[in-house]
N, C-alpha and C positions, 0 to 999 in steps of 0.2 A: 649175123645174130647181134653183134655189138652195135652195129649201125641201127638196127631196129629198136634196140633199147634206148639209144641216144635220141632217136626220132620220137619215141614215146615220151621221154623226159622233156624234150623240146615242145611237144604238143601240150603237155600238162602245164609247162611254164607259160606258154602262149595263152592258154585258157585262163590261167590266173591273171595274166596281164589284161585280158579282155574284161574280166570281172572288175579289176581295179580301175580300168579306164572308164567303164560304164558307171561305177560308183562315183568316181570323181566328177564326171560330167553331169550326173543327175543331182548330186548334193552340192556341187560347186565348192567343195573343200577336200583337202587331202585326208586320208585315213590316219589314225594315230600310229599306224605301223611304220609310216614313212618318217625317218629321222630328220627332224628340222631343228636347226639352232634358232635361238631367240632373234638374232638379227637378220635371218634369212626370210624372204617373202617369196612365195610361189604363186604363180598365176595358175589356178586350178584348171581352167579350160585348156590352156596350152599343154599342161602336164598330161591331162586326160587324153587329148588327141595324140600326143607323142607316144604314150604308152600303147594306145590302140594301133598306131602305125608300126610300132616295133613288133607287136603281136602279129600283124599282117605279114611282116617280113618273115617271121618264123614259120607261119602257115605256108607262105609261098615257097620257102626253102624246102620244107618237107614235101610239099606237093611236087616241086621240081625233081626231087630225088625219086618220087614214086613214078612220075611219068617218063623218067629217063629210059626205062625199059620199053615203053610203047613208042615214043617218038622223041629222039634227041632234039629235033627242031622245036617242038613244043616246050621243052625245057629251056631252050635258049630264048624263046619268046617270053617265058616267065621271068627271065632275068631283068627285063626292063622295069616292070612294076616292083620287083624285089629291090633293085637298086634305088628306085625312086622312094619307096617306103622307108628304107633304112636311112636315107639322107634326110628326108623330110621329118621323120620321127626323131632323129638325133638333133636336128636343128630346133624342133619344137621343145624337146626336153631341155636343151641347153638354154634356150631363150625363156623358159618358164621360170627360172630362178633369177631373182634380182635382189640386190642388197638394199636394205632400208634401215635407217637409223631408228633405234628404239629410244624414246626419251623417257 
């Protein structure tokens, strides 16, 4: 029961990340909800793709839990794109921020 509730919260958070990623990619700017200091500069494309890959990680994580009952081998196969999306997403999110002097 608790696992189902946590999976539901994870899916809602992943859907919000998808909406945020699509917004950033279409408008090429960050929404005002993302806290940004004056001296920080974000590359919106990298940030958007990073957020989308992190959402894909959550979707694959929940999907892996659901298919565990059907086939444990399929859940293991889902581990490869899951690990790839979390590594690529975190690398894109970390590289999206760069410091820039404001004059």
